[in-house]
SEKOLPA-730270 format. One record per residue: residue number from 0; residue in three letters; x, y, z of N, C-alpha, C, CB in turn. Coordinates in steps of 0.05 Angstrom, whole numbers, m for minus. Glycine has a CB too. Example, Ala and Ser with C-alpha at 12.3 -4.5 7.8 and 13.67 -1.06 7.14 Angstrom:
NODE   seq   type   n_east   n_north     n_up   ca_east   ca_north    ca_up   c_east   c_north     c_up   cb_east   cb_north    cb_up
NODE     0    Ala      264      m114      156       246        m90      156      264       m66      156       226        m89      181
NODE     1    Ser      257       m45      142       273        m21      143      258         1      157       282        m12      114
***
This chain:
NODE   seq   type   n_east   n_north     n_up   ca_east   ca_north    ca_up   c_east   c_north     c_up   cb_east   cb_north    cb_up
NODE     0    Met     1150      m302     m235      1121       m301     m242     1118      m285     m268      1104       m289     m219
NODE     1    Glu     1103      m295     m286      1097       m282     m311     1067      m276     m312      1106       m299     m335
NODE     2    Leu     1060      m252     m321      1032       m244     m323     1023      m241     m353      1027       m218     m308
NODE     3    Phe      999      m250     m359       988       m245     m386      958      m244     m384       997       m268     m405
NODE     4    Lys      946      m232     m404       917       m228     m404      904      m247     m423       910       m199     m412
NODE     5    Ile      880      m256     m416       864       m273     m433      835      m264     m432       866       m303     m425
NODE     6    Ala      819      m271     m451       790       m266     m451      776      m291     m461       783       m241     m470
NODE     7    Val      754      m297     m449       738       m320     m457      709      m310     m460       739       m344     m437
NODE     8    Ser      694      m323     m477       666       m315     m482      647      m338     m476       662       m306     m511
NODE     9    Lys      625      m332     m463       604       m351     m457      577      m336     m460       607       m364     m429
NODE    10    Asp      559      m347     m476       532       m336     m479      534      m306     m488       516       m338     m453
NODE    11    Glu      551      m301     m507       555       m274     m519      565      m253     m499       528       m264     m530
NODE    12    Glu      576      m263     m476       589       m245     m457      618      m252     m456       575       m248     m428
NODE    13    Thr      635      m231     m456       664       m235     m455      674      m228     m428       678       m218     m477
NODE    14    Phe      691      m246     m417       703       m243     m391      733      m239     m395       696       m267     m372
NODE    15    Glu      744      m219     m383       773       m214     m385      786      m220     m358       779       m185     m394
NODE    16    Phe      810      m233     m360       824       m241     m337      854      m236     m341       820       m271     m330
NODE    17    Glu      868      m234     m319       897       m233     m319      907      m259     m306       909       m207     m304
NODE    18    Val      926      m272     m318       936       m297     m308      965      m294     m299       933       m319     m330
NODE    19    Ala      970      m305     m275       998       m306     m265     1008      m334     m268       999       m296     m235
NODE    20    Asp     1030      m337     m282      1042       m363     m286     1066      m365     m267      1051       m367     m316
NODE    21    Phe     1064      m382     m247      1086       m386     m228     1104      m408     m239      1075       m393     m199
NODE    22    Ile     1123      m400     m255      1141       m418     m270     1155      m438     m251      1161       m402     m286
NODE    23    His     1164      m428     m229      1178       m446     m210     1161      m451     m185      1205       m433     m201
NODE    24    His     1136      m459     m190      1117       m462     m167     1124      m486     m150      1089       m464     m178
NODE    25    Glu     1115      m484     m125      1118       m506     m106     1090      m517     m101      1131       m496      m79
NODE    26    Gly     1088      m539      m86      1063       m553      m82     1041      m538      m68      1068       m577      m67
NODE    27    Glu     1048      m517      m51      1028       m503      m36     1013      m482      m52      1040       m491      m12
NODE    28    Gln     1022      m476      m76      1010       m455      m92     1003      m466     m119      1029       m431      m95
NODE    29    Cys      980      m457     m130       973       m466     m157      993      m455     m177       944       m457     m164
NODE    30    Lys      998      m470     m199      1016       m461     m220     1006      m436     m233      1021       m483     m240
NODE    31    Phe      980      m434     m238       967       m411     m251      946      m400     m232       954       m419     m278
NODE    32    Glu      948      m374     m228       927       m360     m213      914      m340     m231       939       m345     m187
NODE    33    Val      887      m338     m230       872       m321     m248      860      m298     m232       849       m338     m262
NODE    34    Tyr      863      m274     m242       854       m250     m229      833      m235     m246       877       m232     m222
NODE    35    Arg      814      m223     m233       795       m205     m246      792      m181     m229       767       m220     m250
NODE    36    Ser      797      m157     m240       796       m132     m226      814      m132     m202       767       m126     m217
NODE    37    Gly      838      m145     m205       858       m145     m184      853      m166     m162       859       m119     m172
NODE    38    Gln      831      m181     m163       825       m201     m143      830      m229     m154       796       m198     m133
NODE    39    Met      842      m246     m138       846       m274     m147      819      m288     m147       867       m289     m129
NODE    40    Val      812      m299     m170       785       m312     m172      787      m342     m177       769       m299     m194
NODE    41    Ala      811      m352     m186       813       m381     m191      843      m388     m193       799       m388     m217
NODE    42    Gly      847      m414     m190       874       m425     m193      873      m451     m207       888       m427     m166
NODE    43    Phe      894      m457     m222       895       m482     m238      922      m496     m233       891       m477     m268
NODE    44    Glu      921      m522     m234       945       m539     m230      946      m559     m253       945       m553     m202
NODE    45    Pro      969      m562     m266       971       m582     m288      975      m610     m276       994       m576     m307
NODE    46    Asp      964      m630     m290       969       m658     m282      994      m668     m297       944       m676     m288
NODE    47    Ser      999      m693     m296      1024       m704     m308     1023      m703     m339      1028       m733     m300
NODE    48    His      999      m699     m350       996       m696     m379      993      m667     m388       972       m712     m389
NODE    49    Gln      997      m649     m369       996       m620     m373      967      m609     m379      1013       m612     m396
NODE    50    Phe      947      m625     m371       919       m616     m371      914      m601     m345       899       m639     m376
NODE    51    Leu      901      m578     m347       896       m562     m323      871      m571     m308       893       m533     m330
NODE    52    His      873      m571     m282       851       m577     m264      847      m554     m245       856       m604     m249
NODE    53    Ile      822      m550     m236       816       m528     m218      830      m534     m191       785       m525     m215
NODE    54    Cys      845      m515     m182       859       m517     m157      845      m501     m135       889       m507     m160
NODE    55    Lys      834      m477     m143       820       m459     m125      798      m445     m141       839       m439     m111
NODE    56    Asn      777      m438     m128       756       m422     m141      744      m402     m121       734       m440     m153
NODE    57    Pro      760      m384     m109       750       m366      m89      731      m345     m100       772       m352      m75
NODE    58    Gly      731      m341     m126       713       m322     m139      687      m334     m147       726       m309     m163
NODE    59    Asn      682      m359     m141       658       m374     m148      651      m370     m178       635       m365     m131
NODE    60    Ile      672      m372     m195       668       m370     m223      653      m394     m234       696       m367     m238
NODE    61    Asp      635      m389     m252       619       m410     m265      638      m432     m276       601       m399     m288
NODE    62    Glu      632      m457     m271       649       m479     m279      654      m480     m309       637       m506     m270
NODE    63    Glu      635      m473     m325       639       m473     m354      659      m451     m362       612       m468     m368
NODE    64    Val      658      m428     m349       678       m407     m354      705      m416     m345       670       m381     m339
NODE    65    Leu      707      m430     m322       733       m441     m313      745      m460     m334       730       m456     m286
NODE    66    His      728      m477     m346       738       m495     m366      748      m480     m391       716       m516     m374
NODE    67    Leu      734      m459     m398       743       m442     m421      770      m429     m415       721       m420     m427
NODE    68    Ile      773      m420     m390       799       m408     m382      821      m429     m384       797       m396     m353
NODE    69    Ala      816      m453     m373       835       m474     m374      843      m481     m403       825       m499     m359
NODE    70    Asp      823      m483     m420       828       m489     m448      846      m468     m461       802       m492     m464
NODE    71    Lys      840      m443     m455       856       m420     m466      885      m421     m456       842       m393     m458
NODE    72    Ile      889      m427     m430       916       m428     m420      930      m452     m431       915       m430     m389
NODE    73    Glu      917      m475     m433       930       m499     m445      938      m494     m474       911       m523     m444
NODE    74    Ala      922      m479     m489       928       m474     m517      954      m457     m520       905       m459     m530
NODE    75    Leu      962      m443     m499       986       m427     m500     1012      m444     m497       986       m406     m478
NODE    76    Asn     1008      m470     m490      1031       m488     m487     1053      m478     m468      1043       m494     m514
NODE    77    Leu     1045      m469     m445      1064       m459     m426     1075      m482     m411      1051       m438     m406
***
């Protein structure tokens, strides 16, 4: 598992997250888990074209913010 930080902005507000990349993930766990203040708030799973889809949203994060997070992670080409 690799950890890195990202920040996304929506409506002049910046949200900071820590992302866990499960490089050798299995089907029962999302490939990327997103944390805020130490709590898991979302998870993403890549499709066959490496586009991320929401896997979990236990933090009830705004869908637009989730898409911004996915775009940021995809841009890293992991």
